[in-house]
N, C-alpha and C positions, 0 to 999 in steps of 0.2 A: 669369877676371873675368866673362865672359858667364854662366857657370854660377851664380856667386854673385848676379848681378843677377836672374836668372831665379828663383832660390830665394827671394830677398827679395820679388819680386813675388808669388809664390805665397803666401808668408807673409802678406803685406799683404791679398790676396784672402781667405785663410782667415779672418783676423781681422775683416775687413769682414763676413763671414758671421755672425760672432758679435755684433759691435757693432750691426749693423742692428736686432737685436731690442730694444736699448735704446730705440730710437725708436718701434718698434711699440708697445711697452708703457710708453712714457715717462711716461704719466699715473699709473701704478700706485703708485709710492712716496708721491706726494701724496695719492692717494685713501685708502690704507691708513692713513697717518699721521693723516689727518683723522678716519678712523673711530676710531683709538686715542684721539684727543683727546676726541671726542664720547662714547665709552664711559667716558672718564676712567680708563683702565687705569693710568697712571702715578700718578695721585692715589690710587686704591685701593690700589695696591702700597705707596705711601708711608705711607698711613694704617694699614697692617697690618704695619709694621715692615720693609717694603722686600723681603719675600719671601713668595710664595704658591705653592701648588701649582695645577695646572690646575683641579682640582675646587673648590678654595677660591676661586679668581679668578672662575671661571664662575658660581659660586653668588653671589658678591658682585656681580657685574655683571648677573646675571639674563639670561644669554645661553647660547646653545648651546655646550657644551664642545667638540664636534667642530669647529665653525666657528671658535671662539676658538683652538684648537690650531693651525689653519691660518694665522689671522692672526698669532699669536705666532711661528710658525716663520718667516714671511716677515720680521717685524720683527727677530728675532734674526739672521737671515741678513744684515741690513743694520746690525747692531751697535747696534740701538736698545734691545733688552733682551738678557739672557743667562740661561742656566740654570745652576743649581748643585744638587748633591745636598743634601737636607734632612739635618737633624742625625742622623736615624736611618739616613741613607744608603740608605733603602729606595725613595725616589723623587725625582724632580727638582722644583725649584721655580723659578719665574721671579723674577729679581731686577733691580733698577734699574741703569742705567749712567749716566754723565755726559750722554749724549745723551737718554736717556729722561726725566731730570729737567727737561730744557728743554721737555717736553711737559706738564708739570703746569699746572693753571690758576692756581694761586696762588703758584707759585715766583718768587723775586725775579728770576731770569734767564729765566723762561718765554718762549718764542716761540710758544706755542700760539695766542694770538690773531692773530698775524701769519699763521700758517698758515691759520687759519680765514678770514681776510679773502681771501687769495690764492686759496684753494680754493673760495670762494663762487661760486654760479652767475653773480652779477653781474660778477665779475672774471674768470671763465673765458670768458664769451661773447665778449669782444673778441678773444681769441686765434683764434677761428674767422673773424674778420674782418681778420686781420693784413694780408692782401694789399692791402686798401683803403688802408692807410697808405702803400703804395708805388706803387700804380697810380693812385689818384685824389687822393692827398694828404689824404684825409679821415681824421679820427680813427677808429681801430678801435673805441674805446669809444663814440663818438657814432654810428657805423654800427650798433652793436649795441643801443644803448638810446635813440637819438634826441636825446641831449643830453650835454654833456661830464661828466666825473667830478664836478666841483664843483657843477654844477647838479643832478646826480642826488643827490649826498649831501645837498644843502640840502633837497631835496623828499622824501627818504626817511630819516627819523630813525634807523631801525634799521641801515641801511647806514652812515650817518654815524657811528654808535657803533662799528660794526665797524672803520671807518677809524681812529677815535680810539683804540680799544683796541689795534689793531695798532701804531700809531705809538708808543703808550705802551711796548709791548714793546721796540721798536727803541730808544726813547729811554733806557730803563733800562740796556740794554747799552752804548749809546754813551757816556752820560754817566758811567757808572762807569769806562769805559776812559780818558776824557778826564781825569777827576779823579785817576785813578791814575798815568797816564802823562804827562800834560801840565798839571799843576797850576799852573805858572808862568803859563800863558795867563789865569788868573783873577785874578792878583795885581793890586792897584791899582784894581780896578774897584769903584766905590761903587754904581752902578746899571746894570742890564742889561735890555734889552728883547728878549724872545724872539719874533721875528717868525714868524708862522705856528706858534705854540707849542702848538696843539692843546689838549688837556685840562690842560696845565701840568705834566705828569710830568717832563719834562726839567729844567724850571726849578726844580721843587720839589726834585729831587735836588741841583741845583747850589747852590741857596740853603741847603739843609740842610748841605752840606759846606763852604760858604763863607758863613756867617751874616752877614758884613759887607756882603754884596750885597743890594741892594733890587731885587727882581724885577718886571718888568712882562710879563705873558703876554698877547700880542697876537694876535688872530685874528678871524675872521669872527663875527658876532653869534650865528649858530646853534651855533657851536662853544663860544664862551666862556659862553654862557647855561647850559650844562649841565656846566661844568667845576667840579670840587670846589674847596673853599677850601684854601689853603695858607698857613702862617705866612710872613710876609715877602713875599708875592706879591700884586700887584694885577692882576685881569683887566680888560683893555681891549679893546672891540670896535672894529673898523674894517676899512678896506681898505688893504692895504700898497701898492697903486698910487696911493693918493691922499695918505696921510701915515703916518708912523711916529712913535710917541711918543719924546719926547726921553730920552735916557739916556747914560751914560758910554761904553757899548758896545752894539752890536747883535749879535744871535745868530740865525743861520738854520741849522737842521739839516734836511737833506732836504727843502728847500723849493725851491730854485733849479733842481734837476734836473727839476722838474715843468714848466718854462717854456722857451721859446725864448730866444735871445740878447737880442732887443730887450726882451723882458718882464724878463729878468734884469737888464739894465742899468737899466731903469726902477725896479725894486725896490731895487737897490743905491744909485741916486741918492737915493731917499727915506731909506734907511738912513744915508747919508753926511750928509744934511741934519739928521738927528736926533742926531748925536753931535758933541762938541767937536772943532773943526778941529785944535787942537794936540795934544790928548791921547787923542782917541777912536779906536776901532777897530771894524771889523766882522769878526765871527768866522763863517766859513762852514764848516759841517761836511758834507762831501759825499764821494762816491767820486771818486777821480782815476784815470782810465784811463792806464796807462803802456803804450804800444805797444811799447817797447823791451825792457822786462823783465817778468818774471812772478813772482808770489808765490803763496801758498796761497790768496788771496782773488780771483785774477784771474777765475775762472769766475763767482764771485758778482757781480763788478762788470759783467762783460759780460752776465750774465743780467739784471741790474738795468737795463741799457741797453735790452734787449728789452722788459722791463716798461714802461719809459717810452714805447717805440714803440707798444705795444699799448694803454696806458691814458691817454695824453695826446696832445694834438695836436702839440705841438712840443718836449716834454721830452726830455732826453738826459742821459746821463753824459758828462762832459768830460775831455779831456786837460789837462795843465798849460798848454799853449799856448792852448787854448780858454778856460780860466779866466782866463788873462792878458788875453785879449781883452776879456771882459765886465767884468773889474775895472777895467782901464785906461779902458775906454770910459765907465765910470760916474764917472770923475773921480778915482780913487784914485792917489796917486803911487807907492806901492809895495805889495808884498804878500809874504807868506812862506807856505810850505807845510810843515806838520809831519805826517809819517806816523806814525801811532800803532798800527801792527801790528794793524789790523782792517780791515774793509771801507771804513771812512771815513777821511778825513784832515781836518786842521784848517787851513783857509786863513784867514789874518789879513790884512785890507786896511786901509791907513792913508790918511787924507785927504791 
């Protein structure tokens, strides 16, 4: 028994010697994927039938073939692209994978803009100040930039657009999942206000799938002023801490995790005031941390919680008990949680 324990300890220590390198070079996957997006490698492959040799790809991109070979070797190792023999079987060509298609700039399920936001210098800087969130209680983002993320976005239109484009990526994936896996949540709703709806992408998809719903996209003035027009949707500017437009139901996706409990309670109170007391509901689409069980998205949810720590003052991802606290404190009588086999879950709160 003692020999087995000693052997296990040696194996752990040997694995630790391997694992530590993933932290030494932990930034590398993000940096290389960002490079691939900026070069538009996936887009160029897609436009050329999905397969190109190194010479063809480097010529199309206008970059060094030797450096591109090294980039592609790394990306293939991570399963982002793969190689196949050409029809003549005389040389290899690069081809797309389901993962690489998520890096196209125009793909319906693209996550490229989300990656570009999180890898931007503005969003990376707070990670170097993460300790301040623990030792001084100050926001890491504010420590890095002198103002919080919302003030910074309002004063910097280019960064605000990065945020809006990234949230649109997220919205497309989340809404398609909700519409496909939980359509009954949208039944019987005549009007819906998307609180903090950004540029209206999520609501646009929802109304397109459910044309009987009249949509109200509600966000700050500098956000809705540049939002595109959608059929069946009215853009309304305002402050969710002051008032929320009236509708049959309110919808908040990836909004409440940006705030502390007190702010969440205030936002939810305004939402409760905006919906009918007898038939209304508030749909909260957020990550739910389950500390007892794990699924394939647990790493993503825990990483999101670290993002909230780095980029907001009080934001966090919550457990079911923590969601129950804010929902009940806002005056709702009951709530349900529907897991939809993705990073997010649908929490429905009833007056």
